[in-house]
Backbone as a printed PyTorch tensor [residue, N CA C, xyz], in Angstrom:
tensor([[[  1.5110,  -1.4390, -19.5990],
         [  2.2490,  -0.4060, -18.8760],
         [  2.3600,  -0.7560, -17.3990]],

        [[  3.4380,  -0.2840, -16.8000],
         [  3.6470,  -0.5070, -15.3820],
         [  2.8870,   0.5380, -14.5920]],

        [[  2.1810,   0.1010, -13.5590],
         [  1.3260,   1.0390, -12.8230],
         [  2.1340,   1.9380, -11.9070]],

        [[  3.0910,   1.3860, -11.1880],
         [  3.8930,   2.1700, -10.2410],
         [  5.3740,   1.9740, -10.5200]],

        [[  6.0980,   3.0950, -10.5670],
         [  7.5430,   3.0630, -10.7930],
         [  8.1880,   3.9880,  -9.7670]],

        [[  9.3160,   3.5670,  -9.2280],
         [ 10.0300,   4.3980,  -8.2620],
         [ 11.4130,   4.7310,  -8.7880]],

        [[ 11.7630,   6.0100,  -8.7210],
         [ 13.1020,   6.4890,  -9.0430],
         [ 13.6800,   7.1330,  -7.7940]],

        [[ 14.9980,   7.0650,  -7.6660],
         [ 15.6580,   7.6440,  -6.5020],
         [ 16.2580,   9.0220,  -6.8050]],

        [[ 16.1130,   9.4810,  -8.0310],
         [ 16.6130,  10.8080,  -8.3880],
         [ 15.8880,  11.2780,  -9.6440]],

        [[ 16.0260,  12.5680,  -9.9390],
         [ 15.4460,  13.1220, -11.1590],
         [ 16.2450,  12.6390, -12.3550]],

        [[ 15.5900,  12.0460, -13.3240],
         [ 16.2850,  11.4960, -14.4780],
         [ 15.3590,  11.4380, -15.6790]],

        [[ 15.9410,  11.0130, -16.7860],
         [ 15.1670,  10.8700, -18.0110],
         [ 14.4000,   9.5500, -17.9750]],

        [[ 13.1230,   9.6260, -18.2830],
         [ 12.2760,   8.4300, -18.2880],
         [ 12.2510,   7.8670, -19.7030]],

        [[ 12.6570,   6.6300, -19.8200],
         [ 12.6060,   5.9460, -21.1140],
         [ 11.4620,   4.9380, -21.1110]],

        [[ 11.1020,   4.5020, -22.2990],
         [  9.9220,   3.6580, -22.4360],
         [ 10.0430,   2.3610, -21.6390]],

        [[ 11.2380,   1.8020, -21.5770],
         [ 11.3920,   0.5220, -20.8600],
         [ 11.2330,   0.6870, -19.3540]],

        [[ 11.2960,   1.9270, -18.8420],
         [ 11.0910,   2.1600, -17.4190],
         [  9.6240,   1.9860, -17.0170]],

        [[  8.7120,   2.2930, -17.9440],
         [  7.2950,   2.3320, -17.5810],
         [  6.4390,   1.3290, -18.3500]],

        [[  7.0630,   0.5130, -19.2070],
         [  6.2650,  -0.4260, -20.0050],
         [  7.0610,  -1.6750, -20.3330]],

        [[  6.3500,  -2.7860, -20.4530],
         [  6.9290,  -4.0230, -20.9730],
         [  6.6640,  -4.0520, -22.4750]],

        [[  7.7180,  -4.2450, -23.2480],
         [  7.6190,  -4.1190, -24.7010],
         [  7.7390,  -5.4890, -25.3490]],

        [[  6.8020,  -5.7910, -26.2200],
         [  6.8360,  -7.0330, -26.9860],
         [  6.8970,  -6.6740, -28.4690]],

        [[  8.0280,  -6.9770, -29.0950],
         [  8.2390,  -6.6590, -30.5120],
         [  9.4290,  -7.4630, -31.0120]],

        [[  9.7660,  -7.2820, -32.2680],
         [ 10.9620,  -7.9300, -32.8000],
         [ 12.1830,  -7.3820, -32.0740]],

        [[ 13.2780,  -8.1170, -32.1340],
         [ 14.4650,  -7.7390, -31.3670],
         [ 14.9650,  -6.3460, -31.7110]],

        [[ 15.0750,  -6.0540, -32.9880],
         [ 15.5900,  -4.7440, -33.4080],
         [ 14.6170,  -3.6290, -33.0210]],

        [[ 13.3290,  -3.8840, -33.2230],
         [ 12.3270,  -2.8750, -32.8910],
         [ 12.2500,  -2.6680, -31.3830]],

        [[ 12.3930,  -3.7440, -30.6360],
         [ 12.3140,  -3.6470, -29.1810],
         [ 13.4540,  -2.7860, -28.6350]],

        [[ 14.6470,  -2.9380, -29.2130],
         [ 15.7820,  -2.1230, -28.7640],
         [ 15.5400,  -0.6420, -29.0440]],

        [[ 14.9700,  -0.3450, -30.1920],
         [ 14.6640,   1.0480, -30.5230],
         [ 13.6350,   1.6340, -29.5570]],

        [[ 12.5970,   0.8430, -29.2710],
         [ 11.5340,   1.3330, -28.4040],
         [ 12.0190,   1.5160, -26.9680]],

        [[ 12.8260,   0.5940, -26.4900],
         [ 13.2850,   0.6620, -25.1080],
         [ 14.1180,   1.9070, -24.8360]],

        [[ 14.8690,   2.3600, -25.8380],
         [ 15.7690,   3.5030, -25.6390],
         [ 15.0990,   4.8530, -25.8970]],

        [[ 13.8260,   4.8480, -26.2540],
         [ 13.1380,   6.1070, -26.5620],
         [ 12.9180,   6.9160, -25.2810]],

        [[ 13.3880,   8.1660, -25.2520],
         [ 13.1020,   9.0210, -24.0870],
         [ 11.6580,   9.5150, -24.1260]],

        [[ 10.9540,   9.3260, -23.0170],
         [  9.5470,   9.7060, -22.9360],
         [  9.3600,  11.0270, -22.2030]],

        [[ 10.1250,  11.2110, -21.1340],
         [  9.9180,  12.3910, -20.3010],
         [ 11.1950,  12.6790, -19.5250]],

        [[ 11.4420,  13.9700, -19.3020],
         [ 12.5860,  14.3860, -18.4940],
         [ 12.0710,  15.0220, -17.2140]],

        [[ 12.3290,  14.3870, -16.0870],
         [ 11.8370,  14.8940, -14.8130],
         [ 12.6350,  16.1160, -14.3700]],

        [[ 11.9340,  17.0840, -13.8080],
         [ 12.5620,  18.3020, -13.3000],
         [ 12.0910,  18.5470, -11.8710]],

        [[ 12.6360,  19.5770, -11.2550],
         [ 12.2540,  19.9050,  -9.8790],
         [ 10.8010,  20.3630,  -9.7950]],

        [[ 10.2630,  20.8490, -10.8990],
         [  8.8650,  21.2800, -10.9130],
         [  7.9040,  20.1150, -10.6920]],

        [[  8.3450,  18.9120, -11.0550],
         [  7.5010,  17.7230, -10.8860],
         [  7.3720,  17.2960,  -9.4310]],

        [[  8.2580,  17.8410,  -8.5710],
         [  8.2820,  17.4830,  -7.1470],
         [  8.5470,  15.9860,  -6.9930]],

        [[  7.5890,  15.2170,  -6.4480],
         [  7.8870,  13.7970,  -6.1940],
         [  6.9650,  12.8280,  -6.9280]],

        [[  6.0370,  13.3400,  -7.7610],
         [  5.1220,  12.4510,  -8.4930],
         [  4.9720,  12.9320,  -9.9360]],

        [[  5.0670,  11.9840, -10.8690],
         [  4.8380,  12.2530, -12.2910],
         [  3.8680,  11.1980, -12.8120]],

        [[  2.8460,  11.6240, -13.5220],
         [  1.8840,  10.7040, -14.1230],
         [  2.0280,  10.7760, -15.6390]],

        [[  2.2890,   9.6430, -16.2690],
         [  2.4270,   9.5740, -17.7190],
         [  1.2610,   8.7810, -18.2790]],

        [[  0.4710,   9.4290, -19.1310],
         [ -0.7290,   8.8080, -19.6850],
         [ -0.4120,   7.9760, -20.9200]],

        [[ -1.2590,   6.9880, -21.1190],
         [ -1.1090,   6.0890, -22.2600],
         [ -1.2440,   6.8270, -23.5840]],

        [[ -2.1860,   7.7490, -23.6560],
         [ -2.4330,   8.4170, -24.9350],
         [ -1.2780,   9.3350, -25.3270]],

        [[ -0.5420,   9.8760, -24.3440],
         [  0.6240,  10.6980, -24.6560],
         [  1.7250,   9.8640, -25.2950]],

        [[  1.9080,   8.6440, -24.7570],
         [  2.9100,   7.7440, -25.3370],
         [  2.4860,   7.3030, -26.7250]],

        [[  1.1750,   7.0450, -26.8820],
         [  0.6660,   6.6250, -28.1970],
         [  0.9060,   7.7050, -29.2450]],

        [[  0.6340,   8.9670, -28.9100],
         [  0.8620,  10.0690, -29.8540],
         [  2.3420,  10.1830, -30.2150]],

        [[  3.1850,  10.0430, -29.2070],
         [  4.6240,  10.1570, -29.4300],
         [  5.1340,   9.0260, -30.3260]],

        [[  4.6570,   7.8000, -30.0840],
         [  5.1040,   6.6550, -30.8860],
         [  4.5930,   6.7450, -32.3210]],

        [[  3.3850,   7.2150, -32.4950],
         [  2.8440,   7.3490, -33.8510],
         [  3.6150,   8.3850, -34.6570]],

        [[  4.0760,   9.4320, -33.9780],
         [  4.8880,  10.4320, -34.6740],
         [  6.2690,   9.8800, -35.0240]],

        [[  6.8240,   9.0840, -34.1220],
         [  8.1680,   8.5390, -34.3520],
         [  8.1610,   7.3530, -35.3100]],

        [[  7.0930,   6.5480, -35.2530],
         [  7.0000,   5.3550, -36.1120],
         [  5.6330,   5.3520, -36.7970]],

        [[  5.4510,   6.1790, -37.8350],
         [  4.1190,   6.3000, -38.4730],
         [  3.6610,   5.0480, -39.2070]],

        [[  4.5910,   4.1540, -39.5540],
         [  4.2310,   2.9510, -40.3110],
         [  3.9620,   1.7380, -39.4190]],

        [[  3.9260,   1.9470, -38.1270],
         [  3.7130,   0.8440, -37.1880],
         [  2.4390,   1.0690, -36.3850]],

        [[  1.8800,  -0.0380, -35.9330],
         [  0.6860,   0.0140, -35.0790],
         [  1.0610,  -0.4690, -33.6870]],

        [[  0.5920,   0.2390, -32.6860],
         [  0.9330,  -0.0900, -31.2980],
         [ -0.3360,  -0.3860, -30.5130]],

        [[ -0.2510,  -1.3990, -29.6760],
         [ -1.3690,  -1.7640, -28.8040],
         [ -0.9140,  -1.6770, -27.3500]],

        [[ -1.7810,  -1.1380, -26.5190],
         [ -1.4630,  -0.9610, -25.1050],
         [ -2.3280,  -1.8870, -24.2590]],

        [[ -1.6960,  -2.5190, -23.2960],
         [ -2.3910,  -3.3880, -22.3480],
         [ -2.0780,  -2.9220, -20.9300]],

        [[ -3.0080,  -3.1740, -20.0340],
         [ -2.7570,  -2.8330, -18.6420],
         [ -3.2560,  -1.4560, -18.2680]],

        [[ -2.6850,  -0.8640, -17.2110],
         [ -3.1600,   0.4360, -16.7090],
         [ -3.0400,   1.5370, -17.7550]],

        [[ -3.9010,   2.5340, -17.6330],
         [ -3.8900,   3.6550, -18.5800],
         [ -2.8280,   4.6860, -18.2190]],

        [[ -2.3540,   4.6600, -16.9850],
         [ -1.3130,   5.6030, -16.5620],
         [ -0.2040,   4.8730, -15.8260]],

        [[  0.9760,   5.4660, -15.8930],
         [  2.0970,   5.0290, -15.0670],
         [  2.3950,   6.1480, -14.0800]],

        [[  2.4220,   5.8010, -12.8070],
         [  2.7020,   6.7870, -11.7620],
         [  4.1500,   6.6080, -11.3130]],

        [[  4.9370,   7.6580, -11.5340],
         [  6.3510,   7.6240, -11.1740],
         [  6.5320,   8.4130,  -9.8890]],

        [[  7.1530,   7.7920,  -8.8990],
         [  7.4200,   8.4580,  -7.6270],
         [  8.9230,   8.6090,  -7.4430]],

        [[  9.3350,   9.8080,  -7.0620],
         [ 10.7410,  10.0630,  -6.7740],
         [ 10.9210,   9.9520,  -5.2720]],

        [[ 11.6340,   8.9370,  -4.8450],
         [ 11.8300,   8.6830,  -3.4140],
         [ 13.2670,   8.9880,  -3.0450]],

        [[ 13.4470,   9.7870,  -2.0300],
         [ 14.7810,  10.0740,  -1.5180],
         [ 15.1120,   9.0950,  -0.4000]],

        [[ 16.3780,   8.9040,  -0.1540],
         [ 16.8070,   7.9700,   0.8740],
         [ 16.4510,   8.5210,   2.2520]],

        [[ 15.6930,   7.7540,   2.9970],
         [ 15.2360,   8.1960,   4.3010],
         [ 16.1570,   7.6800,   5.4020]],

        [[ 16.2980,   8.5010,   6.4420],
         [ 17.0960,   8.0680,   7.5790],
         [ 16.3190,   7.0350,   8.3910]],

        [[ 17.0570,   6.0580,   8.8890],
         [ 16.4260,   5.0370,   9.7150],
         [ 15.9980,   5.6430,  11.0510]],

        [[ 14.7970,   5.3270,  11.5220],
         [ 14.3560,   5.8840,  12.8020],
         [ 15.2070,   5.3670,  13.9500]],

        [[ 15.3670,   6.1780,  14.9720],
         [ 16.1840,   5.7890,  16.1140],
         [ 15.4540,   4.7520,  16.9580]],

        [[ 16.2170,   4.0290,  17.7550],
         [ 15.6340,   3.0040,  18.6210],
         [ 14.7490,   3.6380,  19.6900]],

        [[ 15.1220,   4.8300,  20.1500],
         [ 14.3120,   5.5130,  21.1700],
         [ 12.9350,   5.8470,  20.5990]],

        [[ 12.9160,   6.3600,  19.3720],
         [ 11.6520,   6.6870,  18.7150],
         [ 10.8000,   5.4310,  18.5380]],

        [[ 11.4410,   4.3170,  18.1120],
         [ 10.7140,   3.0650,  17.9100],
         [ 10.1260,   2.5570,  19.2260]],

        [[ 10.8900,   2.6620,  20.3220],
         [ 10.4140,   2.2040,  21.6330],
         [  9.2390,   3.0620,  22.1100]],

        [[  9.3310,   4.3840,  21.9090],
         [  8.2460,   5.2850,  22.3180],
         [  6.9640,   4.9590,  21.5570]],

        [[  7.0830,   4.7580,  20.2260],
         [  5.9080,   4.4080,  19.4170],
         [  5.3360,   3.0710,  19.8630]],

        [[  6.2070,   2.1000,  20.1260],
         [  5.7510,   0.7760,  20.5730],
         [  4.9970,   0.8780,  21.8920]],

        [[  5.5060,   1.6870,  22.8260],
         [  4.8360,   1.8460,  24.1200],
         [  3.4580,   2.4900,  23.9610]],

        [[  3.3730,   3.5080,  23.0970],
         [  2.0890,   4.1800,  22.8770],
         [  1.0630,   3.2000,  22.3000]],

        [[  1.4970,   2.4230,  21.2920],
         [  0.5910,   1.4450,  20.6720],
         [  0.2020,   0.3610,  21.6710]],

        [[  1.1780,  -0.1000,  22.4570],
         [  0.9150,  -1.1530,  23.4360],
         [ -0.0930,  -0.6920,  24.4830]],

        [[  0.1210,   0.5170,  25.0190],
         [ -0.7880,   1.0360,  26.0480],
         [ -2.1750,   1.2790,  25.4590]],

        [[ -2.2330,   1.8370,  24.2550],
         [ -3.5260,   2.0830,  23.6160],
         [ -4.2890,   0.8000,  23.3550]],

        [[ -3.5810,  -0.2300,  22.8750],
         [ -4.2260,  -1.5190,  22.6180],
         [ -4.7110,  -2.1610,  23.9180]],

        [[ -3.8690,  -2.0990,  24.9460],
         [ -4.2500,  -2.6790,  26.2400],
         [ -5.4850,  -1.9880,  26.8120]],

        [[ -5.5320,  -0.6600,  26.7300],
         [ -6.6900,   0.0770,  27.2390],
         [ -7.9570,  -0.2710,  26.4490]],

        [[ -7.8020,  -0.4560,  25.1440],
         [ -8.9530,  -0.8190,  24.3110],
         [ -9.5190,  -2.1690,  24.7200]],

        [[ -8.6350,  -3.1430,  24.9100],
         [ -9.0750,  -4.4910,  25.3040],
         [ -9.7120,  -4.4630,  26.7040]],

        [[ -9.0900,  -3.7190,  27.6260],
         [ -9.6210,  -3.6460,  28.9960],
         [-11.0010,  -3.0020,  29.0010]],

        [[-11.1470,  -1.9040,  28.2680],
         [-12.4440,  -1.2210,  28.2270],
         [-13.5220,  -2.0830,  27.5860]],

        [[-13.1360,  -2.8390,  26.5510],
         [-14.1070,  -3.7360,  25.9110],
         [-14.5940,  -4.7850,  26.9020]],

        [[-13.6580,  -5.4030,  27.6240],
         [-14.0400,  -6.4420,  28.5760],
         [-14.8610,  -5.8760,  29.7300]],

        [[-14.5660,  -4.6310,  30.0990],
         [-15.3560,  -4.0020,  31.1670],
         [-16.7740,  -3.7080,  30.6740]],

        [[-16.8990,  -3.2460,  29.4250],
         [-18.2250,  -2.9100,  28.8840],
         [-19.1300,  -4.1320,  28.7800]],

        [[-18.5620,  -5.2640,  28.4260],
         [-19.3820,  -6.4700,  28.2410],
         [-19.4080,  -7.3510,  29.4910]],

        [[-18.7890,  -6.8630,  30.5920],
         [-18.7680,  -7.6070,  31.8750],
         [-18.2260,  -9.0180,  31.6750]],

        [[-17.0240,  -9.0940,  31.0770],
         [-16.4440, -10.3920,  30.7570],
         [-16.1480, -11.2190,  32.0020]],

        [[-15.7360, -10.5720,  33.0980],
         [-15.4410, -11.3360,  34.3070],
         [-16.6990, -12.0100,  34.8550]],

        [[-17.8240, -11.2990,  34.8180],
         [-19.0790, -11.8960,  35.2680],
         [-19.4880, -13.0620,  34.3760]],

        [[-19.2450, -12.9270,  33.0790],
         [-19.5480, -14.0170,  32.1490],
         [-18.7310, -15.2470,  32.5050]],

        [[-17.4310, -15.0560,  32.7820],
         [-16.5800, -16.1840,  33.1590],
         [-17.0440, -16.8080,  34.4740]],

        [[-17.4590, -15.9600,  35.3950],
         [-17.9530, -16.4790,  36.6780],
         [-19.2100, -17.3230,  36.4910]],

        [[-20.1040, -16.8840,  35.6160],
         [-21.3350, -17.6400,  35.3580],
         [-21.0330, -18.9580,  34.6590]],

        [[-20.0710, -18.9390,  33.7120],
         [-19.6780, -20.1890,  33.0380],
         [-19.0950, -21.1620,  34.0540]],

        [[-18.2520, -20.6410,  34.9570],
         [-17.6640, -21.4840,  36.0000],
         [-18.7580, -22.0960,  36.8870]],

        [[-19.7660, -21.2960,  37.2270],
         [-20.8590, -21.7930,  38.0680],
         [-21.6730, -22.8660,  37.3500]],

        [[-21.9110, -22.6780,  36.0280],
         [-22.6660, -23.6660,  35.2640],
         [-21.9600, -25.0100,  35.2300]],

        [[-20.6120, -24.9940,  35.1650],
         [-19.8590, -26.2470,  35.0720],
         [-19.5870, -26.8840,  36.4350]],

        [[-19.3650, -26.0500,  37.4410],
         [-18.9370, -26.6030,  38.7380],
         [-19.9880, -26.4650,  39.8340]],

        [[-20.9330, -25.5410,  39.6730],
         [-21.9210, -25.2900,  40.7290],
         [-21.3600, -24.5020,  41.8850]],

        [[-20.1630, -23.9240,  41.7120],
         [-19.5280, -23.1390,  42.7760],
         [-19.2880, -21.7130,  42.2890]],

        [[-19.3320, -20.7630,  43.2350],
         [-19.0520, -19.3670,  42.9290],
         [-17.5880, -19.0590,  43.2420]],

        [[-16.9180, -18.3890,  42.3380],
         [-15.5420, -17.9490,  42.5570],
         [-15.3110, -16.6360,  41.8400]],

        [[-14.4740, -15.7870,  42.4130],
         [-14.2330, -14.4590,  41.8230],
         [-13.3120, -14.5470,  40.6130]],

        [[-12.3470, -15.4600,  40.6380],
         [-11.3710, -15.5720,  39.5440],
         [-11.3390, -17.0110,  39.0230]],

        [[-12.1870, -17.3540,  38.0690],
         [-12.1410, -18.7030,  37.4700],
         [-10.9550, -18.8130,  36.4980]],

        [[ -9.7820, -19.0870,  37.0580],
         [ -8.5490, -19.0440,  36.2640],
         [ -8.5330, -20.0850,  35.1540]],

        [[ -9.2040, -21.2110,  35.3650],
         [ -9.1800, -22.2610,  34.3390],
         [ -9.9110, -21.8100,  33.0650]],

        [[-10.7140, -20.7610,  33.1700],
         [-11.3530, -20.1580,  31.9970],
         [-10.5730, -18.9330,  31.5190]],

        [[-10.1260, -18.0950,  32.4730],
         [ -9.4940, -16.8340,  32.1330],
         [ -8.1270, -17.0120,  31.4650]],

        [[ -7.3470, -17.9760,  31.9350],
         [ -6.0050, -18.1750,  31.3590],
         [ -6.0770, -18.6640,  29.9060]],

        [[ -6.8520, -19.7370,  29.6000],
         [ -6.9780, -20.1400,  28.1900],
         [ -7.5910, -19.0400,  27.3160]],

        [[ -8.5360, -18.2740,  27.9100],
         [ -9.1570, -17.1870,  27.1580],
         [ -8.1100, -16.1270,  26.7720]],

        [[ -7.2530, -15.7660,  27.7100],
         [ -6.2210, -14.7600,  27.4450],
         [ -5.2290, -15.2560,  26.3970]],

        [[ -4.8360, -16.5360,  26.5260],
         [ -3.9140, -17.1040,  25.5290],
         [ -4.5760, -17.1460,  24.1580]],

        [[ -5.8260, -17.5610,  24.1190],
         [ -6.5540, -17.6220,  22.8460],
         [ -6.7200, -16.2550,  22.2090]],

        [[ -6.8890, -15.2170,  23.0400],
         [ -7.0110, -13.8520,  22.5200],
         [ -5.7420, -13.4400,  21.7870]],

        [[ -4.5870, -13.7320,  22.3930],
         [ -3.3050, -13.3910,  21.7610],
         [ -3.0480, -14.1950,  20.5040]],

        [[ -3.3130, -15.5100,  20.5720],
         [ -3.1060, -16.3720,  19.4000],
         [ -4.0540, -15.9790,  18.2660]],

        [[ -5.3030, -15.6330,  18.6290],
         [ -6.2650, -15.2090,  17.6090],
         [ -5.8240, -13.9520,  16.8830]],

        [[ -5.2840, -12.9800,  17.6200],
         [ -4.7730, -11.7580,  16.9870],
         [ -3.5750, -12.0600,  16.0980]],

        [[ -2.7350, -12.9800,  16.5550],
         [ -1.5670, -13.3710,  15.7630],
         [ -1.9900, -14.0070,  14.4480]],

        [[ -2.9680, -14.8990,  14.4890],
         [ -3.4590, -15.5470,  13.2810],
         [ -4.2010, -14.5530,  12.3830]],

        [[ -4.9100, -13.6150,  12.9990],
         [ -5.6700, -12.6230,  12.2300],
         [ -4.7410, -11.7460,  11.4020]],

        [[ -3.6560, -11.2630,  12.0110],
         [ -2.7190, -10.3990,  11.2940],
         [ -1.6700, -11.1770,  10.5060]],

        [[ -1.6160, -12.5100,  10.7060],
         [ -0.7970, -13.3840,   9.8550],
         [  0.6910, -13.0450,   9.9170]],

        [[  1.1640, -12.5680,  11.0460],
         [  2.5870, -12.2470,  11.1820],
         [  3.0790, -12.5810,  12.5830]],

        [[  4.3000, -13.0900,  12.6170],
         [  5.0190, -13.2410,  13.8670],
         [  6.3330, -12.5040,  13.6950]],

        [[  6.3820, -11.2570,  14.1450],
         [  7.4710, -10.3330,  13.8620],
         [  7.6200, -10.2100,  12.3390]],

        [[  8.7600, -10.6260,  11.7760],
         [  8.9630, -10.4960,  10.3250],
         [  8.5580, -11.7510,   9.5610]],

        [[  8.0980, -12.7620,  10.2540],
         [  7.7450, -14.0250,   9.6020],
         [  6.2500, -14.0850,   9.3140]],

        [[  5.9220, -14.4860,   8.0830],
         [  4.5270, -14.6510,   7.6870],
         [  4.1060, -16.0940,   7.9630]],

        [[  2.9260, -16.2620,   8.5460],
         [  2.4680, -17.6050,   8.9040],
         [  2.0160, -18.3900,   7.6840]],

        [[  1.3990, -17.7140,   6.7000],
         [  1.0320, -18.3680,   5.4490],
         [  1.0840, -17.3300,   4.3260]],

        [[  0.7600, -17.7510,   3.1190],
         [  0.9230, -16.8740,   1.9590],
         [ -0.2300, -15.8870,   1.7820]],

        [[ -1.3070, -16.0610,   2.5180],
         [ -2.4410, -15.1510,   2.3810],
         [ -2.1110, -13.7880,   2.9800]],

        [[ -2.5640, -12.7060,   2.3400],
         [ -2.3360, -11.3740,   2.9220],
         [ -3.1830, -11.1690,   4.1590]],

        [[ -2.6590, -10.4020,   5.0870],
         [ -3.4230, -10.0930,   6.2940],
         [ -4.4650,  -9.0200,   5.9860]],

        [[ -5.4980,  -8.8940,   6.8270],
         [ -6.5000,  -7.8350,   6.6110],
         [ -5.8760,  -6.4410,   6.5590]],

        [[ -4.8190,  -6.2270,   7.3450],
         [ -4.1410,  -4.9330,   7.3360],
         [ -3.4780,  -4.6760,   5.9820]],

        [[ -2.8440,  -5.7030,   5.4240],
         [ -2.2070,  -5.5630,   4.1110],
         [ -3.2330,  -5.2990,   3.0170]],

        [[ -4.3920,  -5.9410,   3.1200],
         [ -5.4570,  -5.7080,   2.1350],
         [ -5.9560,  -4.2680,   2.2180]],

        [[ -6.1310,  -3.7660,   3.4380],
         [ -6.5870,  -2.3880,   3.6140],
         [ -5.5520,  -1.4000,   3.0830]],

        [[ -4.2750,  -1.6780,   3.3370],
         [ -3.2130,  -0.8090,   2.8280],
         [ -3.1910,  -0.8320,   1.3050]],

        [[ -3.4270,  -2.0240,   0.7330],
         [ -3.4680,  -2.1390,  -0.7260],
         [ -4.6070,  -1.2990,  -1.3130]],

        [[ -5.8020,  -1.3860,  -0.7210],
         [ -6.9410,  -0.5930,  -1.1980],
         [ -6.6780,   0.9030,  -1.0290]],

        [[ -6.0430,   1.2470,   0.0710],
         [ -5.7020,   2.6540,   0.3130],
         [ -4.7260,   3.1600,  -0.7460]],

        [[ -3.7310,   2.3460,  -1.0870],
         [ -2.7560,   2.7310,  -2.1090],
         [ -3.4090,   2.8450,  -3.4780]],

        [[ -4.3520,   1.9420,  -3.7660],
         [ -5.0870,   2.0160,  -5.0330],
         [ -5.8850,   3.3160,  -5.1250]],

        [[ -6.5130,   3.7040,  -4.0190],
         [ -7.2880,   4.9460,  -4.0070],
         [ -6.3770,   6.1600,  -4.2000]],

        [[ -5.2020,   6.1350,  -3.5820],
         [ -4.2440,   7.2320,  -3.7470],
         [ -3.7860,   7.3300,  -5.1960]],

        [[ -3.4660,   6.1740,  -5.7970],
         [ -3.0210,   6.1560,  -7.1940],
         [ -4.0910,   6.7170,  -8.1200]],

        [[ -5.3480,   6.3200,  -7.8840],
         [ -6.4390,   6.8070,  -8.7200],
         [ -6.6150,   8.3110,  -8.5590]],

        [[ -6.5210,   8.7820,  -7.3190],
         [ -6.6560,  10.2140,  -7.0680],
         [ -5.5360,  11.0010,  -7.7400]],

        [[ -4.3040,  10.5030,  -7.5920],
         [ -3.1510,  11.1830,  -8.1970],
         [ -3.2990,  11.2480,  -9.7080]],

        [[ -3.7070,  10.1240, -10.3270],
         [ -3.8680,  10.0880, -11.7830],
         [ -4.9670,  11.0470, -12.2360]],

        [[ -6.1050,  11.0310, -11.5650],
         [ -7.2220,  11.9080, -11.9390],
         [ -6.8810,  13.3730, -11.7350]],

        [[ -6.2420,  13.6720, -10.6100],
         [ -5.9030,  15.0490, -10.2960],
         [ -4.8540,  15.5940, -11.2530]],

        [[ -3.8740,  14.7670, -11.6000],
         [ -2.8240,  15.1860, -12.5280],
         [ -3.4040,  15.4500, -13.9070]],

        [[ -4.3230,  14.5780, -14.3510],
         [ -4.9640,  14.7660, -15.6510],
         [ -5.8060,  16.0400, -15.6720]],

        [[ -6.4720,  16.3330, -14.5430],
         [ -7.2880,  17.5370, -14.4530],
         [ -6.4230,  18.7900, -14.5660]],

        [[ -5.2720,  18.7670, -13.9020],
         [ -4.3510,  19.9040, -13.9730],
         [ -3.8460,  20.1040, -15.3980]],

        [[ -3.5130,  18.9870, -16.0770],
         [ -3.0180,  19.0830, -17.4460],
         [ -4.0850,  19.6410, -18.3800]],

        [[ -5.3430,  19.2100, -18.1830],
         [ -6.4270,  19.7230, -19.0280],
         [ -6.6130,  21.2290, -18.8230]],

        [[ -6.5270,  21.6840, -17.5690],
         [ -6.6630,  23.1050, -17.2810],
         [ -5.5330,  23.9030, -17.9180]],

        [[ -4.3100,  23.3470, -17.8650],
         [ -3.1650,  24.0300, -18.4690],
         [ -3.3340,  24.1440, -19.9790]],

        [[ -3.8560,  23.0850, -20.6130],
         [ -4.0850,  23.1170, -22.0540],
         [ -5.1520,  24.1510, -22.4210]],

        [[ -6.2160,  24.2170, -21.6140],
         [ -7.2730,  25.1880, -21.8780],
         [ -6.7540,  26.6140, -21.7390]],

        [[ -5.9110,  26.8440, -20.7430],
         [ -5.3510,  28.1760, -20.5180],
         [ -4.4540,  28.5920, -21.6910]],

        [[ -3.6930,  27.6160, -22.2330],
         [ -2.8160,  27.9100, -23.3580],
         [ -3.6110,  28.2060, -24.6230]],

        [[ -4.7380,  27.5340, -24.7850],
         [ -5.5510,  27.7160, -26.0060],
         [ -6.3330,  29.0260, -25.9970]],

        [[ -6.4940,  29.6470, -24.8190],
         [ -7.2680,  30.8840, -24.7460],
         [ -6.4550,  32.0740, -25.2970]]])
């Protein structure tokens, strides 16, 4: 089964939308066209379809066949509407806020660890002279700081430096996995409560 599926409108969900099907040609065509769920406005923007619901439905439709499921136990369907592109003014304002915040963070860090004094002491160890601004240390250090951040995040604007994911992408991936797990668990809990209420 496919873990994440995106639709741009409310529509009928068929089996081929949420699963990869391996079967004979004729059987595969039948399975692909089977309607599994019809999305409505009540679903809002997320629908979770469990493996066992599909299994029950297939067993009722094809009692003489055996089905095996591989992969995730749920398929999470998200209904995404077309979003307006942010304005350039908004992008510039956000960029300025991030730039100023990052600059203040770096400045405060260097002030806390007395980086200028460290550079002065390194300069004295190598030259035996005292100077307030050892530029031959400070300039390469500043360039190295920028290059190090560039290599750490593995991006130069829209270009990726290598095929490895950046630490930010890994964190976003883990965050998305946690959201998916929460959505699946919460949706199943709601369904169980609804079933219990109906049985009472």
